[in-house]
Backbone bond lengths (Angstrom), bond angles and torsions (degrees), N, CA, C in turn:
res aa  C-N    CA-C-N  psi(-1)  N-CA   C-N-CA  omega(-1)  CA-C   N-CA-C  phi
1 M - - - 1.463 - - 1.527 110.70 -
2 A 1.341 114.17 -45.56 1.459 119.08 179.89 1.522 110.60 -63.19
3 T 1.347 115.66 -36.57 1.468 120.54 179.46 1.519 110.87 -65.10
4 Q 1.337 116.36 -42.30 1.460 120.81 178.61 1.528 111.53 -63.70
5 E 1.329 115.94 -40.82 1.465 120.56 178.13 1.527 110.46 -63.20
6 A 1.339 115.27 -40.65 1.467 119.87 179.63 1.528 110.56 -64.00
7 T 1.342 115.19 -39.98 1.467 119.28 179.99 1.525 110.73 -66.73
8 R 1.344 116.27 -42.51 1.466 119.98 178.47 1.523 110.63 -61.98
9 S 1.320 116.21 -38.04 1.463 120.56 178.67 1.528 110.96 -64.01
10 L 1.328 116.28 -39.60 1.465 120.25 178.58 1.531 110.83 -65.88
11 I 1.322 116.22 -38.88 1.468 120.27 178.09 1.521 110.00 -62.82
12 E 1.323 117.69 -42.13 1.464 121.56 179.00 1.524 111.18 -63.60
13 Q 1.332 115.78 -34.38 1.461 119.67 -178.52 1.532 113.40 -70.77
14 L 1.333 117.06 -13.84 1.466 119.36 176.93 1.522 111.46 -61.46
15 G 1.328 116.72 -24.69 1.458 120.98 179.15 1.507 113.97 -88.39
16 D 1.326 117.51 1.77 1.469 122.76 179.94 1.529 108.46 -107.03
17 P 1.321 118.12 107.30 1.473 120.30 -176.46 1.519 114.00 -54.67
18 S 1.328 117.32 -29.11 1.463 119.59 -177.73 1.524 112.45 -77.06
19 R 1.345 117.28 -17.06 1.472 119.79 -176.50 1.521 113.07 -127.60
20 S 1.318 118.53 -1.88 1.465 121.42 -171.68 1.526 113.68 -63.99
21 S 1.330 117.32 -40.22 1.469 119.81 -177.97 1.525 111.17 -65.81
22 Q 1.319 116.14 -43.93 1.459 119.38 178.78 1.523 111.34 -67.18
23 A 1.338 116.07 -36.05 1.459 119.99 178.82 1.524 110.76 -64.64
24 L 1.325 116.79 -43.07 1.463 120.21 179.20 1.521 110.28 -63.84
25 L 1.323 117.28 -42.25 1.463 120.51 178.96 1.530 110.69 -60.26
26 A 1.336 116.07 -41.90 1.472 119.80 179.26 1.527 110.83 -65.16
27 L 1.334 117.51 -36.94 1.465 120.98 178.11 1.522 110.79 -68.46
28 L 1.314 117.17 -36.65 1.461 120.64 177.40 1.521 111.05 -63.66
29 M 1.309 115.73 -34.95 1.470 120.56 179.83 1.528 111.63 -67.81
30 K 1.302 117.66 -18.06 1.464 121.33 -178.70 1.523 112.73 -84.36
31 G 1.319 116.92 -6.61 1.453 119.93 175.74 1.522 113.39 62.53
32 E 1.338 116.85 -125.08 1.465 121.95 -176.25 1.521 112.01 -59.83
33 E 1.312 116.03 -36.56 1.473 119.06 177.75 1.528 110.18 -63.32
34 G 1.328 116.43 -37.27 1.454 120.90 177.35 1.522 111.64 -66.24
35 V 1.336 116.76 -38.25 1.457 120.95 177.43 1.521 110.30 -60.25
36 C 1.329 116.16 -47.51 1.469 120.83 -179.04 1.530 111.25 -61.16
37 A 1.331 115.58 -42.66 1.463 119.85 -177.95 1.527 111.28 -67.07
38 L 1.319 116.94 -43.51 1.465 121.01 -179.25 1.531 111.30 -67.54
39 A 1.339 116.41 -41.16 1.461 120.12 178.87 1.519 110.82 -64.54
40 E 1.333 116.87 -40.87 1.464 121.05 179.24 1.528 110.59 -66.01
41 F 1.315 116.64 -39.88 1.460 120.66 178.02 1.540 110.88 -60.66
42 L 1.319 116.13 -43.90 1.464 119.56 -179.51 1.530 111.78 -68.03
43 R 1.323 117.31 -31.62 1.463 120.31 178.65 1.514 112.27 -73.25
44 T 1.329 117.01 -35.80 1.470 120.68 -171.47 1.526 114.05 -98.29
45 S 1.313 118.26 -24.51 1.469 119.81 179.39 1.519 109.68 -79.56
46 K 1.312 116.05 152.83 1.463 120.81 -177.43 1.527 110.52 -94.51
47 P 1.326 116.10 149.39 1.473 119.10 173.44 1.524 110.43 -55.33
48 S 1.328 115.81 148.32 1.458 120.34 -175.19 1.517 110.07 -141.62
49 S 1.328 114.55 158.75 1.466 119.55 173.94 1.526 110.49 -73.11
50 L 1.326 116.48 -12.11 1.469 122.79 175.07 1.531 107.07 -116.20
51 P 1.326 117.95 86.56 1.461 120.93 -169.80 1.521 115.71 -87.64
52 E 1.324 117.56 11.09 1.465 119.67 -171.31 1.528 112.80 -57.97
53 A 1.335 117.42 -42.82 1.472 119.98 -178.33 1.525 110.38 -63.85
54 R 1.315 117.42 -42.76 1.459 120.56 179.47 1.532 111.10 -68.66
55 L 1.317 117.12 -35.36 1.457 120.13 176.20 1.535 111.00 -64.07
56 L 1.316 116.48 -41.01 1.465 119.98 177.80 1.518 110.98 -63.97
57 A 1.324 116.27 -38.51 1.460 119.84 178.60 1.527 110.83 -63.46
58 V 1.336 115.95 -40.35 1.464 120.05 176.91 1.522 110.24 -63.46
59 E 1.319 116.93 -42.84 1.468 120.86 177.66 1.528 110.55 -58.06
60 G 1.328 115.93 -42.04 1.455 120.10 179.56 1.519 112.04 -62.06
61 L 1.331 116.94 -44.94 1.465 120.62 179.18 1.533 111.40 -65.44
62 A 1.332 115.77 -36.38 1.459 119.77 179.15 1.524 111.32 -63.79
63 I 1.333 116.48 -31.91 1.472 121.17 179.60 1.527 110.99 -80.07
64 L 1.324 116.64 -44.86 1.466 121.04 -174.32 1.530 112.99 -75.56
65 K 1.324 116.35 -34.11 1.460 122.89 179.49 1.535 111.79 58.46
66 G 1.336 115.85 -160.46 1.457 119.92 -176.00 1.526 111.44 99.95
67 P 1.335 117.45 163.23 1.472 122.21 -176.78 1.524 113.80 -58.31
68 E 1.342 117.20 -43.85 1.460 119.18 -178.43 1.523 111.26 -68.49
69 A 1.328 116.71 -37.52 1.459 120.44 176.65 1.528 110.33 -63.11
70 L 1.321 116.69 -42.03 1.452 120.84 179.78 1.533 111.14 -62.74
71 S 1.321 116.23 -44.03 1.470 120.16 179.49 1.525 111.18 -60.96
72 A 1.323 116.07 -43.75 1.465 120.42 -178.72 1.526 110.95 -64.64
73 L 1.330 116.63 -40.92 1.463 120.36 -178.89 1.531 111.43 -68.47
74 I 1.326 116.93 -38.99 1.465 120.46 177.38 1.526 110.15 -63.62
75 D 1.324 116.58 -43.22 1.472 120.15 178.63 1.523 111.27 -60.63
76 L 1.327 116.12 -42.38 1.465 120.05 -179.88 1.526 111.80 -65.68
77 A 1.326 115.60 -46.70 1.457 119.63 -177.19 1.526 112.02 -67.00
78 S 1.322 116.34 -25.08 1.462 121.28 -174.83 1.524 113.61 -95.90
79 Q 1.303 117.78 -0.72 1.461 120.00 -175.99 1.530 111.76 -64.37
80 Q 1.326 115.64 153.12 1.459 121.96 -179.58 1.532 109.83 -84.71
81 L 1.307 116.40 92.74 1.463 120.88 -177.40 1.527 112.03 -64.72
82 A 1.323 116.67 -27.29 1.465 120.01 -179.28 1.521 112.17 -65.06
83 D 1.335 116.39 -17.61 1.466 119.99 -179.80 1.525 112.70 -78.97
84 I 1.338 117.39 -9.07 1.464 121.18 179.06 1.526 108.18 -85.93
85 P 1.332 118.99 112.73 1.472 120.57 -172.76 1.520 114.83 -70.26
86 D 1.341 117.61 -35.50 1.464 121.06 -177.08 1.532 109.07 -78.11
87 P 1.341 118.59 118.91 1.470 120.31 -176.91 1.527 113.48 -63.87
88 V 1.336 117.93 -31.66 1.463 120.63 179.54 1.525 110.12 -70.41
89 V 1.323 115.78 -43.62 1.467 120.44 177.06 1.522 109.96 -64.89
90 R 1.328 116.03 -40.28 1.467 120.21 -179.75 1.530 110.42 -62.34
91 L 1.328 116.87 -39.45 1.462 120.30 178.76 1.529 110.81 -64.76
92 G 1.334 116.16 -41.15 1.459 119.83 178.38 1.512 111.64 -63.65
93 E 1.334 116.44 -43.02 1.458 120.11 -178.54 1.528 111.45 -72.22
94 E 1.324 116.79 -26.57 1.462 119.29 175.47 1.529 110.39 -63.19
95 A 1.327 116.44 -36.33 1.466 120.24 176.69 1.529 110.39 -63.82
96 V 1.329 116.56 -38.16 1.466 121.18 178.70 1.525 110.14 -66.62
97 A 1.344 116.04 -47.41 1.463 120.44 179.76 1.528 111.05 -62.77
98 S 1.309 115.83 -38.32 1.454 121.00 -179.33 1.524 111.05 -65.63
99 R 1.319 115.99 -42.95 1.476 119.49 178.79 1.522 110.82 -66.66
100 A 1.319 117.32 -36.66 1.458 120.68 177.82 1.526 110.51 -64.34
101 A 1.334 116.21 -42.12 1.459 120.18 179.26 1.524 111.05 -63.21
102 R 1.319 116.79 -43.03 1.460 120.21 -179.73 1.522 110.83 -62.26
103 A 1.320 116.50 -35.62 1.464 120.62 -179.32 1.524 112.19 -65.70
104 L 1.328 117.29 -26.34 1.466 120.33 -178.26 1.523 112.28 -62.20
105 A 1.322 117.37 -24.98 1.463 120.78 179.83 1.518 111.74 -65.65
106 D 1.327 117.34 -20.86 1.461 121.18 -177.66 1.527 112.88 -90.42
107 F 1.337 115.98 -0.50 1.465 119.63 178.11 1.532 108.81 -96.61
108 P 1.330 117.98 123.98 1.466 120.39 -177.41 1.526 113.59 -79.14
109 K 1.287 117.92 11.98 1.457 122.30 -176.21 1.535 111.38 -87.00
110 L 1.340 115.55 143.00 1.457 120.73 176.03 1.525 110.94 -59.73
111 R 1.310 116.31 -33.97 1.465 120.86 -179.68 1.520 111.55 -60.46
112 A 1.322 116.83 -38.64 1.465 120.97 178.92 1.527 110.35 -66.53
113 R 1.335 117.02 -42.55 1.456 120.66 179.78 1.530 111.07 -65.76
114 E 1.326 116.89 -40.74 1.463 120.34 178.39 1.529 111.22 -64.44
115 A 1.334 116.15 -37.05 1.462 119.83 178.13 1.528 110.60 -65.04
116 L 1.323 117.42 -40.91 1.464 120.94 178.67 1.527 111.06 -64.47
117 L 1.321 116.77 -42.69 1.462 119.70 178.31 1.526 110.94 -63.23
118 K 1.316 116.92 -36.85 1.461 120.97 177.71 1.525 110.75 -66.13
119 L 1.323 117.11 -36.17 1.460 121.45 -179.51 1.533 111.62 -65.72
120 L 1.325 116.82 -24.64 1.462 120.10 177.97 1.526 112.11 -63.80
121 E 1.304 116.80 -21.16 1.466 121.18 -178.32 1.531 112.08 -81.61
122 G 1.334 116.28 -10.96 1.452 120.57 -178.14 1.511 112.72 -100.13
123 R 1.302 114.36 -157.77 1.465 120.92 -178.79 1.528 110.14 -66.21
124 P 1.337 118.65 136.96 1.462 120.51 178.99 1.527 111.96 -54.24
125 L 1.328 115.91 132.44 1.454 122.17 -177.51 1.521 108.60 -133.56
126 I 1.312 116.06 128.79 1.464 120.64 -176.43 1.521 111.56 -54.49
127 G 1.328 117.03 -44.63 1.454 120.67 -176.93 1.515 113.75 -62.90
128 V 1.326 116.95 -31.44 1.464 120.30 177.53 1.532 109.44 -66.90
129 A 1.322 116.67 -46.43 1.466 120.37 177.83 1.526 110.58 -61.15
130 E 1.329 117.04 -41.60 1.465 120.63 179.23 1.519 111.33 -65.11
131 A 1.329 116.84 -33.44 1.463 120.59 177.92 1.527 110.50 -64.09
132 F 1.329 116.74 -42.43 1.465 119.74 -179.79 1.523 111.95 -75.52
133 E 1.312 117.44 -19.88 1.468 119.69 171.55 1.524 109.99 -68.66
134 K 1.332 116.30 -38.73 1.467 121.26 -180.00 1.522 111.90 -74.21
135 S 1.331 116.16 -36.17 1.461 120.89 -175.72 1.530 108.30 -140.99
136 W 1.348 116.32 85.35 1.453 120.36 -169.42 1.521 112.46 -71.88
137 D 1.313 113.19 154.10 1.462 121.95 -178.06 1.526 107.12 -145.57
138 L 1.329 117.44 125.27 1.460 120.86 -176.19 1.521 112.41 -60.31
139 R 1.328 117.12 -26.51 1.466 120.27 179.95 1.524 112.16 -67.92
140 S 1.315 116.97 -17.98 1.467 120.53 -177.89 1.523 112.91 -82.91
141 I 1.325 117.79 -17.47 1.464 121.31 -169.45 1.529 113.82 -57.22
142 P 1.341 120.32 -51.81 1.486 118.44 -177.97 1.524 112.94 -58.33
143 Y 1.327 117.34 -37.84 1.465 120.84 179.26 1.524 110.28 -67.27
144 L 1.326 116.36 -46.23 1.461 120.26 -178.09 1.526 111.24 -63.64
145 V 1.324 117.21 -36.25 1.464 120.62 177.23 1.524 109.85 -62.58
146 S 1.327 117.10 -42.63 1.473 120.03 178.57 1.522 111.12 -65.72
147 W 1.338 117.52 -29.37 1.466 121.44 179.68 1.523 112.34 -70.96
148 L 1.312 118.20 -11.36 1.465 120.58 177.25 1.526 111.63 -64.46
149 E 1.325 116.89 -12.31 1.474 120.15 175.74 1.521 111.93 -77.09
150 D 1.322 117.27 -19.56 1.455 121.76 -176.10 1.525 109.42 -91.26
151 D 1.323 117.01 114.88 1.466 120.94 -174.96 1.528 112.89 -60.43
152 F 1.337 117.79 -30.94 1.460 120.53 -176.54 1.529 112.21 -78.57
153 V 1.323 116.84 -25.34 1.467 120.62 -174.50 1.530 111.53 -110.24
154 A 1.323 117.15 -9.39 1.464 120.90 -172.37 1.525 112.98 -57.63
155 E 1.327 118.27 -41.84 1.462 120.25 -176.07 1.529 112.00 -65.79
156 P 1.345 119.79 -52.97 1.471 118.03 177.05 1.526 112.65 -64.73
157 A 1.331 117.87 -32.69 1.469 120.13 176.72 1.524 110.18 -63.55
158 S 1.334 116.10 -40.69 1.458 120.80 178.00 1.529 110.89 -62.03
159 R 1.320 117.28 -43.31 1.463 120.47 179.26 1.529 111.08 -63.91
160 A 1.323 116.37 -39.25 1.462 120.46 179.47 1.530 110.74 -65.51
161 I 1.337 116.48 -38.87 1.463 120.46 177.91 1.524 109.87 -65.79
162 R 1.314 116.53 -43.80 1.468 120.51 179.05 1.524 111.48 -59.96
163 A 1.336 116.16 -33.54 1.464 120.10 179.62 1.527 111.79 -62.39
164 C 1.333 116.40 -24.44 1.467 121.10 179.31 1.524 112.13 -81.78
165 G 1.338 116.79 -9.84 1.456 120.71 178.25 1.521 112.75 62.27
166 H 1.323 116.01 -144.78 1.461 120.95 -174.93 1.530 112.58 -68.99
167 W 1.329 117.93 -11.81 1.455 120.65 175.26 1.536 111.00 -60.51
168 A 1.323 116.71 -23.66 1.470 120.47 -178.09 1.523 112.19 -85.88
169 F 1.313 117.67 -5.80 1.465 121.72 -170.43 1.532 112.83 -56.64
170 S 1.326 117.92 -51.32 1.471 121.08 -175.32 1.520 112.46 -60.16
171 A 1.336 115.91 -44.46 1.469 120.11 -179.55 1.526 110.96 -64.99
172 L 1.326 117.14 -36.72 1.458 121.07 179.57 1.531 111.34 -67.17
173 V 1.318 116.39 -46.39 1.467 120.40 -179.67 1.523 110.25 -64.62
174 K 1.327 116.51 -40.06 1.468 120.36 178.77 1.528 111.04 -60.92
175 S 1.336 116.06 -43.29 1.460 120.43 -178.94 1.524 112.31 -68.37
176 L 1.328 117.32 -27.11 1.462 120.98 177.92 1.525 111.59 -59.31
177 G 1.320 115.51 -32.66 1.460 119.18 -178.19 1.515 114.03 -87.78
178 E 1.326 117.15 2.27 1.462 121.38 -177.95 1.532 110.20 -104.55
179 K 1.319 115.85 112.84 1.458 121.53 178.98 1.528 109.41 -109.43
180 N 1.305 116.69 128.94 1.462 120.76 175.40 1.524 108.54 -89.64
181 L 1.301 115.87 118.07 1.462 121.20 -174.59 1.523 112.00 -103.68
182 Q 1.307 114.96 145.65 1.462 121.98 174.48 1.530 107.34 -140.54
183 H 1.327 115.52 121.24 1.472 120.66 -175.76 1.529 111.63 56.18
184 G 1.334 115.11 36.62 1.454 119.65 176.10 1.513 115.81 82.30
185 R 1.333 117.27 1.04 1.468 120.72 -179.47 1.520 110.19 -125.20
186 E 1.315 115.61 148.20 1.464 119.92 178.58 1.526 110.02 -67.91
187 T 1.315 116.84 135.14 1.462 120.76 -179.36 1.524 110.70 -70.60
188 G 1.326 116.15 156.51 1.462 120.86 177.71 1.515 111.91 -60.97
189 M 1.333 117.33 -38.02 1.462 120.67 179.60 1.523 111.06 -63.70
190 S 1.329 116.04 -40.27 1.461 120.64 178.21 1.527 110.78 -65.43
191 Q 1.322 116.49 -40.68 1.467 120.48 177.92 1.524 110.84 -61.81
192 R 1.329 116.46 -43.23 1.469 119.92 -178.54 1.530 111.08 -67.52
193 R 1.333 116.08 -36.52 1.477 119.28 177.11 1.525 110.16 -60.36
194 R 1.322 116.93 -47.34 1.462 120.01 -177.95 1.527 111.54 -65.60
195 A 1.332 116.20 -37.88 1.469 119.08 177.95 1.525 110.71 -65.85
196 R 1.322 116.87 -40.41 1.471 120.71 179.49 1.528 111.95 -68.24
197 I 1.316 116.29 -34.00 1.464 119.86 176.49 1.526 109.89 -60.53
198 L 1.313 116.73 -42.10 1.462 120.33 -179.36 1.529 111.46 -67.54
199 E 1.318 117.57 -31.63 1.467 120.09 174.38 1.520 110.31 -60.78
200 I 1.331 116.03 -41.32 1.466 120.43 179.14 1.522 110.39 -69.88
201 L 1.342 116.47 -45.03 1.465 120.52 -178.38 1.522 112.51 -62.20
202 A 1.322 116.79 -26.30 1.468 119.85 178.41 1.526 110.83 -57.80
203 D 1.331 117.14 -27.96 1.466 121.18 179.66 1.526 112.76 -95.94
204 L 1.340 117.32 -10.63 1.464 120.59 -175.00 1.520 113.68 -108.67
205 L 1.328 117.05 -26.90 1.464 120.94 -172.99 1.523 112.77 -61.89
206 R 1.317 113.97 139.10 1.460 121.06 170.33 1.530 107.75 -99.63
207 S 1.300 116.53 158.30 1.468 120.14 -173.73 1.528 112.05 -56.71
208 E 1.328 117.20 -36.26 1.464 119.56 -178.44 1.527 112.92 -75.02
209 E 1.321 116.92 -6.64 1.457 121.02 -178.86 1.534 113.24 -101.44
210 I 1.326 116.98 -4.53 1.465 121.59 -176.90 1.527 111.41 -57.31
211 S 1.319 116.75 -36.91 1.471 120.34 -176.90 1.528 112.11 -60.87
212 L 1.347 117.25 -22.21 1.464 120.67 -178.78 1.532 112.31 -68.91
213 I 1.322 116.83 -23.23 1.467 119.53 -178.06 1.523 112.67 -118.50
214 E 1.323 117.17 0.39 1.467 120.23 -174.25 1.521 112.10 -58.41
215 D 1.333 117.67 -37.91 1.466 120.43 -179.02 1.522 112.85 -62.42
216 L 1.332 116.94 -21.37 1.462 120.29 -178.87 1.529 111.94 -72.11
217 L 1.314 116.91 -8.82 1.465 119.97 173.39 1.529 110.61 -65.69
218 D 1.332 116.54 -15.94 1.470 121.53 177.72 1.524 111.33 -111.28
219 D 1.314 117.43 15.70 1.468 121.05 -178.82 1.533 109.90 -62.61
220 P 1.333 117.70 145.13 1.472 119.67 179.71 1.529 114.18 -68.76
221 V 1.318 117.01 -14.75 1.467 120.64 -178.34 1.531 109.69 -92.97
222 E 1.309 115.71 122.54 1.472 122.18 -173.93 1.530 112.66 -56.59
223 A 1.336 116.85 -48.72 1.464 120.31 -177.11 1.522 111.43 -65.45
224 V 1.326 116.97 -33.61 1.467 121.17 177.97 1.526 109.63 -66.98
225 R 1.334 116.76 -46.07 1.469 120.41 178.79 1.527 111.11 -57.72
226 L 1.324 115.92 -47.21 1.466 120.05 -175.57 1.522 111.32 -66.42
227 N 1.326 117.27 -41.50 1.465 119.34 179.12 1.525 111.36 -71.00
228 A 1.328 116.56 -28.98 1.464 119.19 173.84 1.529 109.23 -65.25
229 A 1.322 116.25 -40.79 1.470 120.32 177.33 1.528 110.02 -62.43
230 R 1.305 116.44 -42.49 1.474 120.70 179.43 1.531 110.61 -60.72
231 A 1.340 116.33 -35.89 1.461 120.72 -178.25 1.525 111.98 -76.88
232 V 1.323 116.98 -34.28 1.467 121.46 -175.84 1.529 111.87 -77.95
233 L 1.314 117.65 -37.98 1.468 121.24 -170.46 1.538 115.64 -57.67
234 P 1.325 120.04 -40.67 1.462 117.56 -176.89 1.527 115.11 -67.33
235 Q 1.357 118.13 -31.25 1.461 119.17 -170.28 1.521 115.09 -129.05
236 G 1.312 118.49 -1.63 1.455 119.89 -179.31 1.520 112.17 -71.06
237 N 1.340 115.56 166.99 1.464 118.20 174.25 1.527 108.76 -75.12
238 R 1.321 116.51 178.50 1.464 119.77 -173.48 1.530 111.48 -59.24
239 S 1.317 116.32 -44.28 1.461 120.17 -179.27 1.526 111.62 -64.22
240 Q 1.324 116.46 -44.32 1.467 120.91 179.98 1.527 110.88 -63.89
241 R 1.318 116.05 -40.40 1.463 120.22 -178.32 1.527 111.36 -67.70
242 E 1.326 116.81 -41.18 1.468 119.17 178.24 1.520 110.73 -65.27
243 R 1.318 116.17 -38.17 1.464 120.09 177.33 1.534 110.45 -63.22
244 A 1.331 116.44 -43.66 1.460 120.99 179.40 1.530 110.72 -66.24
245 F 1.338 116.66 -38.14 1.464 121.06 177.90 1.524 109.90 -61.53
246 G 1.323 116.11 -39.46 1.463 120.60 178.37 1.520 112.45 -63.11
247 V 1.340 116.70 -35.43 1.465 120.65 177.03 1.527 110.06 -62.54
248 A 1.336 116.56 -46.52 1.465 120.44 178.78 1.525 110.68 -63.76
249 L 1.323 116.11 -36.72 1.463 121.07 179.50 1.532 110.81 -62.51
250 R 1.319 116.55 -46.32 1.470 121.03 -179.46 1.524 112.12 -69.68
251 S 1.311 116.42 -25.51 1.468 120.26 -179.29 1.521 112.52 -71.00
252 L 1.323 117.34 -11.18 1.463 120.35 176.22 1.528 111.63 -65.21
253 D 1.322 117.04 -17.83 1.465 121.40 178.96 1.529 112.10 -87.46
254 S 1.320 117.03 2.76 1.472 120.81 -177.68 1.525 111.65 -61.94
255 L 1.325 115.36 150.16 1.466 120.48 174.50 1.514 111.05 -79.77
256 D 1.327 116.87 -12.41 1.463 123.10 -178.18 1.531 109.36 -89.50
257 R 1.325 115.59 119.00 1.465 119.92 -177.63 1.526 111.73 -61.95
258 G 1.341 116.35 -37.99 1.461 120.22 179.60 1.515 111.82 -63.38
259 V 1.330 116.38 -40.31 1.471 120.59 178.46 1.522 110.01 -64.05
260 R 1.334 116.76 -43.33 1.478 119.54 179.35 1.524 110.90 -62.65
261 T 1.323 116.49 -41.73 1.470 120.32 179.30 1.526 110.87 -63.15
262 N 1.325 116.12 -45.38 1.468 120.35 179.25 1.524 111.21 -64.18
263 S 1.320 115.74 -38.59 1.463 119.95 179.43 1.529 110.73 -63.09
264 E 1.323 115.55 -43.17 1.469 119.04 179.03 1.531 110.81 -62.14
265 E 1.326 116.66 -41.36 1.470 120.01 178.65 1.518 111.58 -62.20
266 I 1.337 116.45 -41.04 1.465 120.94 -179.98 1.527 110.40 -65.38
267 L 1.331 116.57 -43.45 1.465 120.68 -179.68 1.521 111.29 -62.71
268 L 1.307 116.88 -40.27 1.465 120.17 179.00 1.527 111.53 -69.03
269 A 1.332 115.92 -39.99 1.462 120.13 -178.29 1.528 111.85 -65.98
270 H 1.339 116.91 -27.35 1.476 121.02 -176.52 1.530 110.54 -124.53
271 F 1.309 115.96 34.77 1.464 120.88 -174.72 1.522 111.95 -57.59
272 G 1.312 116.97 -36.19 1.463 120.34 -178.75 1.514 113.30 -61.34
273 V 1.326 116.84 -25.12 1.464 120.90 -179.08 1.525 111.05 -71.41
274 G 1.336 116.15 -40.23 1.461 118.87 -171.15 1.505 115.02 -133.78
275 A 1.320 117.48 33.51 1.470 119.44 178.62 1.525 110.62 -56.11
276 H 1.336 116.31 -39.56 1.466 119.84 -179.40 1.535 111.23 -67.18
277 L 1.336 116.29 -30.88 1.464 119.82 178.17 1.528 110.76 -70.52
278 V 1.328 116.40 -36.25 1.462 120.93 177.54 1.525 109.69 -64.95
279 E 1.333 116.30 -46.46 1.465 119.74 -178.63 1.531 111.25 -63.48
280 E 1.337 116.64 -38.01 1.459 119.74 178.62 1.525 111.06 -67.51
281 A 1.337 116.75 -38.57 1.466 120.64 178.46 1.526 110.85 -65.58
282 I 1.328 116.44 -37.79 1.468 120.62 177.19 1.525 109.78 -63.33
283 R 1.322 116.66 -45.80 1.469 121.19 -178.23 1.532 110.82 -61.45
284 Q 1.346 116.08 -43.75 1.457 119.95 -178.45 1.525 111.73 -64.47
285 R 1.303 116.95 -38.92 1.469 120.62 -178.13 1.528 111.09 -73.54
286 Q 1.308 116.38 -35.85 1.464 118.70 176.42 1.525 110.76 -65.99
287 L 1.326 116.12 -40.03 1.472 120.06 177.67 1.528 111.07 -64.39
288 A 1.339 116.17 -31.80 1.460 120.66 -179.91 1.526 111.89 -79.33
289 G 1.349 117.17 -4.51 1.455 121.38 177.35 1.513 115.10 86.18
290 E 1.327 117.62 15.34 1.466 120.07 179.00 1.523 109.76 -69.60
291 S 1.334 116.28 140.84 1.465 121.04 -178.41 1.520 110.56 -98.43
292 E 1.332 114.56 138.29 1.459 118.74 176.65 1.529 111.31 -81.92
293 R 1.347 117.13 -6.90 1.462 120.69 -177.07 1.530 112.59 -98.85
294 Q 1.298 116.66 8.00 1.473 120.13 179.54 1.532 109.62 -80.11
295 F 1.327 116.35 125.90 1.461 120.44 179.61 1.528 112.14 -126.39
296 F 1.335 117.64 -1.87 1.464 120.52 179.27 1.519 108.96 -127.37
297 P 1.330 119.70 133.16 1.476 126.55 2.97 1.525 113.73 -76.72
298 R 1.350 116.69 -7.82 1.458 120.25 176.07 1.525 108.43 -154.96
299 E 1.303 115.59 165.29 1.457 120.50 178.14 1.526 109.95 -59.95
300 S 1.325 116.51 138.75 1.462 119.59 -177.29 1.528 110.56 -68.21
301 T 1.321 115.09 151.47 1.459 120.37 177.82 1.533 110.35 -63.61
302 L 1.316 116.27 -34.35 1.464 119.41 178.97 1.523 110.80 -61.23
303 A 1.322 117.26 -42.25 1.465 120.49 179.37 1.527 110.80 -60.99
304 I 1.340 116.08 -40.59 1.471 119.62 179.37 1.528 109.69 -66.63
305 L 1.324 116.71 -42.89 1.463 120.57 -179.74 1.527 111.60 -61.49
306 L 1.319 116.07 -41.74 1.471 119.65 178.93 1.529 110.47 -63.90
307 R 1.331 116.22 -38.13 1.472 120.14 178.00 1.542 110.79 -66.51
308 V 1.321 115.17 -42.76 1.468 119.45 177.79 1.521 110.32 -61.10
309 S 1.334 116.27 -44.73 1.463 120.71 -179.67 1.529 111.23 -61.07
310 K 1.328 116.45 -44.70 1.464 120.24 -178.73 1.523 111.56 -65.43
311 K 1.326 116.72 -50.11 1.472 120.48 -178.24 1.530 110.93 -66.53
312 G 1.341 115.78 -40.93 1.462 119.04 -179.23 1.513 111.96 -64.52
313 T 1.314 116.55 -41.85 1.464 120.89 179.12 1.525 111.17 -64.80
314 Q 1.338 116.06 -43.15 1.467 120.55 178.59 1.532 110.65 -61.64
315 S 1.320 116.14 -40.29 1.462 120.35 179.89 1.531 111.40 -65.16
316 K 1.328 116.48 -42.07 1.469 120.63 178.28 1.518 111.16 -63.16
317 E 1.330 116.07 -41.90 1.470 119.87 -179.69 1.525 111.28 -66.44
318 A 1.343 115.98 -37.17 1.450 120.21 179.14 1.532 111.18 -66.29
319 Q 1.326 116.60 -35.36 1.466 120.80 179.20 1.522 111.80 -71.54
320 N 1.340 114.92 -30.27 1.467 118.91 178.83 1.533 110.78 -81.65
């Protein structure tokens, strides 16, 4: 009886920031009894906008493992978050579900892997993507590629795809050709997915595969064109590389500051490919009367080109 009271007291202390770490450590020391207590706490406590106690309980189960811990984590990761009406509480519980999903990657049981694959069919969850980054599975690739449309999950999904290496190549190329249209126009989410795919392909493409994405240098979506250029430049032939360099060069006129910054980085990284193109662009803009001292509403393209020319030339001289 005294032992049960002590365990209940430790569970209550998980909600006290000043004592939660010590309480969790004491529960871990209890082994199977700690697993039962933590699993029961997660089953009976309600989701909260302050999820720290539930997150600690998940951490405890992830460390202790065992069949009951696995069952509790699967239940948490699989819960219907959409059923929680309060958006703040739902966000807190999403963190709990996400951490539970990530923990499943550390269980060597087939049941844990099957649960993770099942979770891919639901709403994108950061912890699921992180789980497949830790323990990749080729069956996850098509789902993870589709998750690149979700801004909150795109980064861990991208890392999980990269973990699969060239095995992900076919699914990525296939998705590049799939545009989601709304009112006759490609949606922003679809555009971002395709741009993110090209970021990944930049690290996976082999020289003989460049032709598969070369046409995207003329894509109507600015970010897609620029990322296609980034992917082509390292391994394309001379003609392909000059074409890609030209895409980055023209992107300096973008209204998007991030695109201009990325374009400048690409031009500097591959200056040797198109130094003559930079000099010609500078000459044309000077003849047109463009000022290098214009900074409103944004820095002039001529000023950026002159900076690229100076830094690129200095870098070439330093290498020689």
